VOPAGU-2260 file (C-alpha; in pm, 1 decimal, decimal comma):
REM VOPAGU-2260
SITE   aa  ch    i         X         Y         Z
SITE  MET   A    0    4850,2    2517,7    3444,5
SITE  GLU   A    1    5026,4    2325,0    3714,8
SITE  THR   A    2    5356,6    2147,4    3750,1
SITE  ASN   A    3    5370,9    1846,6    3980,5
SITE  ASN   A    4    5690,9    1651,0    4032,3
SITE  THR   A    5    5570,3    1349,4    4225,9
SITE  THR   A    6    5669,2    1107,9    3947,1
SITE  THR   A    7    6002,8    1262,2    3843,9
SITE  ALA   A    8    6311,9    1074,2    3960,6
SITE  ASN   A    9    6581,0    1272,2    4138,5
SITE  VAL   A   10    6922,0    1258,7    3970,9
SITE  PHE   A   11    7219,5    1351,2    4186,5
SITE  THR   A   12    7512,9    1531,7    4028,1
SITE  PRO   A   13    7787,3    1643,9    4266,3
SITE  ILE   A   14    7889,3    2010,4    4285,7
SITE  GLU   A   15    8209,7    2088,1    4098,7
SITE  LYS   A   16    8260,8    2442,3    4232,7
SITE  VAL   A   17    8113,2    2581,9    4555,4
SITE  LEU   A   18    7983,4    2935,6    4495,4
SITE  TYR   A   19    7859,9    3010,8    4846,9
SITE  THR   A   20    7816,2    2833,3    5178,4
SITE  GLY   A   21    7545,1    2943,5    5419,6
SITE  LYS   A   22    7647,8    2862,4    5774,6
SITE  THR   A   23    7425,4    2867,8    6081,1
SITE  HIS   A   24    7451,7    2756,9    6441,0
SITE  THR   A   25    7121,0    2640,9    6588,5
SITE  THR   A   26    7044,3    2546,0    6945,8
SITE  GLY   A   27    6720,2    2426,7    7100,0
SITE  GLY   A   28    6567,1    2279,5    6784,0
SITE  ARG   A   29    6222,7    2408,2    6693,5
SITE  ASP   A   30    6210,5    2616,3    7011,0
SITE  GLY   A   31    6560,3    2756,9    6997,5
SITE  VAL   A   32    6765,3    3013,7    6812,9
SITE  SER   A   33    6955,5    3011,3    6486,7
SITE  ARG   A   34    7240,7    3245,4    6397,2
SITE  SER   A   35    7448,6    3277,2    6083,7
SITE  ASP   A   36    7825,6    3298,9    6105,5
SITE  ASP   A   37    7818,7    3649,7    5951,4
SITE  GLY   A   38    7555,9    3777,6    6199,1
SITE  LYS   A   39    7303,4    3868,6    5926,5
SITE  LEU   A   40    7059,6    3603,4    6048,0
SITE  ASP   A   41    6971,7    3591,0    6416,6
SITE  ILE   A   42    6628,4    3444,0    6472,4
SITE  GLN   A   43    6416,6    3296,5    6744,2
SITE  LEU   A   44    6250,6    2966,2    6650,6
SITE  THR   A   45    5905,7    2862,2    6766,6
SITE  SER   A   46    5721,3    2540,9    6685,2
SITE  PRO   A   47    5417,4    2589,1    6457,1
SITE  GLY   A   48    5097,2    2639,2    6652,9
SITE  PHE   A   49    5273,8    2719,4    6980,2
SITE  PRO   A   50    5300,9    3059,0    7147,0
SITE  GLY   A   51    5613,0    3258,0    7077,2
SITE  TYR   A   52    5753,2    3519,2    6844,9
SITE  GLY   A   53    5986,5    3305,1    6639,0
SITE  THR   A   54    5962,3    3154,8    6296,6
SITE  ASN   A   55    5980,9    2786,3    6208,6
SITE  PRO   A   56    6174,6    2571,3    5960,5
SITE  GLU   A   57    5877,5    2543,7    5724,0
SITE  GLN   A   58    5850,7    2922,9    5694,6
SITE  LEU   A   59    6224,9    2951,0    5639,7
SITE  PHE   A   60    6214,0    2682,5    5369,2
SITE  ALA   A   61    5919,5    2856,6    5199,8
SITE  ALA   A   62    6101,9    3192,2    5206,0
SITE  GLY   A   63    6424,4    3046,5    5071,4
SITE  TRP   A   64    6255,4    2846,0    4798,1
SITE  SER   A   65    6034,4    3131,5    4677,2
SITE  ALA   A   66    6331,4    3372,4    4664,9
SITE  CYS   A   67    6543,3    3118,5    4477,4
SITE  PHE   A   68    6256,2    3039,3    4238,6
SITE  ILE   A   69    6216,9    3407,3    4148,6
SITE  GLY   A   70    6590,0    3419,6    4076,4
SITE  ALA   A   71    6558,5    3112,8    3852,1
SITE  MET   A   72    6264,9    3270,6    3666,1
SITE  ARG   A   73    6465,6    3591,4    3625,8
SITE  LEU   A   74    6748,9    3388,3    3473,9
SITE  ALA   A   75    6505,2    3204,8    3243,4
SITE  ALA   A   76    6353,2    3536,4    3132,0
SITE  GLY   A   77    6699,1    3671,9    3053,5
SITE  GLN   A   78    6773,2    3366,5    2842,3
SITE  GLN   A   79    6458,4    3450,6    2643,2
SITE  HIS   A   80    6579,0    3813,5    2605,2
SITE  MET   A   81    6308,4    3953,1    2830,4
SITE  LYS   A   82    6276,3    4082,9    3185,4
SITE  LEU   A   83    6071,1    3930,1    3461,7
SITE  PRO   A   84    5759,4    4149,2    3484,8
SITE  GLU   A   85    5739,5    4415,5    3753,0
SITE  GLY   A   86    5515,6    4291,7    4034,2
SITE  SER   A   87    5603,5    3923,7    3988,5
SITE  TYR   A   88    5584,6    3715,4    4304,3
SITE  VAL   A   89    5579,4    3362,7    4440,5
SITE  ASP   A   90    5358,9    3262,5    4731,6
SITE  ALA   A   91    5511,1    2949,6    4883,6
SITE  GLU   A   92    5330,3    2715,6    5119,4
SITE  VAL   A   93    5520,7    2435,4    5292,4
SITE  ASP   A   94    5315,5    2182,3    5487,7
SITE  LEU   A   95    5452,7    1968,3    5768,1
SITE  GLY   A   96    5249,5    1651,0    5790,8
SITE  SER   A   97    5276,0    1285,2    5871,8
SITE  ASN   A   98    5207,5     953,0    5710,7
SITE  THR   A   99    5303,1     590,1    5774,9
SITE  ASN   A  100    5670,7     685,8    5720,7
SITE  GLY   A  101    5662,4     957,8    5987,7
SITE  PHE   A  102    5690,2    1332,3    5932,1
SITE  GLN   A  103    5700,6    1468,1    5579,3
SITE  LEU   A  104    5685,0    1795,2    5386,9
SITE  GLN   A  105    5481,5    1895,2    5084,7
SITE  ALA   A  106    5478,9    2228,5    4905,9
SITE  ARG   A  107    5286,2    2457,3    4678,2
SITE  LEU   A  108    5431,3    2747,2    4482,7
SITE  LYS   A  109    5178,6    2995,2    4345,9
SITE  VAL   A  110    5346,5    3209,8    4080,9
SITE  HIS   A  111    5218,1    3547,1    3961,0
SITE  LEU   A  112    5372,0    3687,1    3641,0
SITE  PRO   A  113    5157,5    3988,8    3548,0
SITE  GLY   A  114    5124,0    4083,4    3184,6
SITE  LEU   A  115    5259,7    3757,8    3042,5
SITE  ASP   A  116    5051,2    3523,8    2831,6
SITE  THR   A  117    4995,3    3180,0    2985,4
SITE  GLU   A  118    5232,6    2999,9    2748,5
SITE  THR   A  119    5525,7    3234,9    2818,1
SITE  ALA   A  120    5458,8    3236,5    3192,2
SITE  GLN   A  121    5439,1    2856,5    3204,6
SITE  SER   A  122    5764,4    2831,6    3008,8
SITE  LEU   A  123    5941,0    3050,4    3267,2
SITE  VAL   A  124    5793,9    2845,7    3553,4
SITE  ASP   A  125    5890,8    2513,8    3393,4
SITE  THR   A  126    6246,4    2632,3    3324,9
SITE  ALA   A  127    6280,0    2773,3    3676,4
SITE  HIS   A  128    6157,7    2447,2    3827,6
SITE  LYS   A  129    6428,0    2260,7    3633,0
SITE  THR   A  130    6708,1    2498,2    3737,3
SITE  CYS   A  131    6619,3    2623,9    4088,6
SITE  PRO   A  132    6837,3    2440,3    4345,5
SITE  TYR   A  133    6545,7    2415,0    4591,3
SITE  SER   A  134    6330,6    2254,6    4321,4
SITE  LYS   A  135    6611,0    2013,7    4241,0
SITE  MET   A  136    6644,7    1927,5    4609,7
SITE  SER   A  137    6273,5    1857,0    4643,8
SITE  ARG   A  138    6226,4    1672,3    4313,5
SITE  GLY   A  139    6116,6    1316,6    4378,9
SITE  ASN   A  140    6140,9    1367,7    4754,7
SITE  ILE   A  141    5823,9    1560,3    4839,9
SITE  ASP   A  142    5494,2    1635,4    4669,4
SITE  VAL   A  143    5522,1    1972,9    4492,9
SITE  ASN   A  144    5251,2    2163,6    4311,7
SITE  ILE   A  145    5337,4    2476,0    4113,5
SITE  SER   A  146    5058,7    2686,2    3967,2
SITE  LEU   A  147    5019,2    3016,5    3786,8
SITE  VAL   A  148    4786,5    3260,8    3961,3
């Protein structure tokens, strides 16, 4: 089963209480460096397809979204009085492409929930996609495909 949010309208609700603020300082754009204010993140950036040892914004977005999505599934599982299965994972793919409006992103999340029946797994995925902040941010803004693998 797949979830696709290309037709869902994005509804903006302002934050009432800030729980955490991630802060970075980036220089040089796609071929620069990015550092967090606490020093835990200090990375070299390299444009996709070009030589270099750095990562790129698409990889960072994919890593952040997949980690957040697992957290949202864990929360959904807890609400159903169960644990997320051992060995669960999300493979995230974020494409940078272009169209008549310029550059654009699209994404695929491939979710593996071993040992769960399809209906239960899909329920966790659907709930996570409704609650994950990255999913909310992307909803109605980019093409997203979420599938169980």
